[in-house]
Steps between C-alpha positions, in 0.01 A plus 500: 500500500697807604368811666541675167197307369275731695508748212302260277301349779358835601400573138332162470330532835354838403345359176385188687311715748303637200436154366720512200855431371754773501576665150807627340599657171763280318841643464540585132799644304443863402155494669498482882724797564404796727299651214253226427477376858353847587264478204363164616491624855280780392264274308476208748796394691596138578640404838855470381706660217833374363769691332635419147750216535854628556825311447641439842862554380423844355366640821850526656709496194721820495370598156170309441356625827414836340292340236261322731406794715164553322418137538538530877350844544191521724307821493425672822125477437487125464303366795724201554835380402485258210692170519834516328535236244848383407645264245830327447689184610783628721439456874758758602346756268159442663652543843641843400175597319289397805691738725467773241116476464457469868688830534263650242212412725373190333331250742498188276687337212362274229732290277409453133534139410245501219591754238519328157691780324785364293747759619424439866531124449832538320621684808379212715214690668126465497366158394854373428514444887238234461783297344749592759381416858839577657497854352145557612577394855812722507305820382219442760767455778688811383181716496403385844818626651356858548216376716216590247235250420602319171236359263522345160303534180538204263332281244405128503805379321741585228427272193256244650192525712592207707786680649264695724502256789876479556563867436222636720597252772862625495375862520267418788793353689679836486310651794336775304190688613341518155513305182335654197435259210431594147296193387699429175853375418771716355467324164122566487543878554140617482403298203282251685236533769632521860499160672224556744450125519825477714389747758365262759808275471725795552308600818531151619872488439530829690305362789734201518830664451473850643154583638603851611597612142232700328402413150429766239380423164562672167380445135167557311341684784361829370348678795406494865173307455679229309767487764257463785304225308815302431616518875146393610508213258830378636532542881854548611583762250614820681561750229424597142745688281370678190736573214353560146159563629603848591537578119124403469410751775688718744203428733587128506528498882156675553313304758159603368502555128392847395455664151786729409440717195768604252547843663593333831745268313660791313529685830708212628711510182560872540608425864748236367643744250569749793663240704710394204628848442602528862668161486686588181636825645588329833705227344610660175369209304252466216289186472227655296478190274405296797228751587318407175414151628252668741293680246277203425399503870325820483366509154329173412160425366328844457407597140792665330726377775733327260575826306602685823704191617680483175576872501641477846724212385663747249584754772856565631425714812262524777393854378400345165285248683349777701416701195323198337298445821401866513379495139314172547130456486531297820606790713234749378 
């Protein structure tokens, strides 16, 4: 294992000293940008954040590089640099992208080898790499050339569950400091329960092939408490990644669960609206439609919550949302 592994080893050691696995927020398209990372950090921060996934080729492409600036933007007030998550299948493009993100101040790179999106797969990225070991090895090698730690996030297989052993063995042989595994195949998407029954076998495989590689699990883990319980039930698991659980509660990483009333939740929403406006001006881009997916986080089970949420879904600007909140019974 190279010296660059110290980045992840330090994170794991800090968490282990507290008797727990380390936690991260899963990289999610149109979700884990500088806006929402700061919202989650204000609510209850994990140990590690990731960026949205970014096409490695586009980062240094003469024209496309301007369209990815927002994806790679890190706000000055963010306590720690997130991990830059990249996707693609071109080793040379990853080598160029790795230099670029290092110059931006990033300290670690993660390669997306699990995205099931049809467009990504058509472009031979994401989970398509599960079917192309040679390309997977090339992008890992390319990303490593900048000297940053390079980790991988993947799934158990592409079409069949029994692909997991050969695929994970291959990845563990690539001298990576961290392997994050979404415990489903690409074909399964999120339609079936995560395969927790394989965790102990995966840990055993790691111990045999690459004992210094950290294992982080993803899939069907809603909050900090569930993550700690899962790691305790399966010794050898180092980290827990939470994805969709953050849409159940922005406080998913809270170590000691607290009651958060609707006023506190809506205060977080107003904070997100402010950050969104700044982001939109900074990058001259409008992604208001993507903002709507967050509304359900803040307005959920309270009486009359559905009517407010439905009204917000009909808005077209952040000012319209603020007006609804100002007039809402929940803010009185």
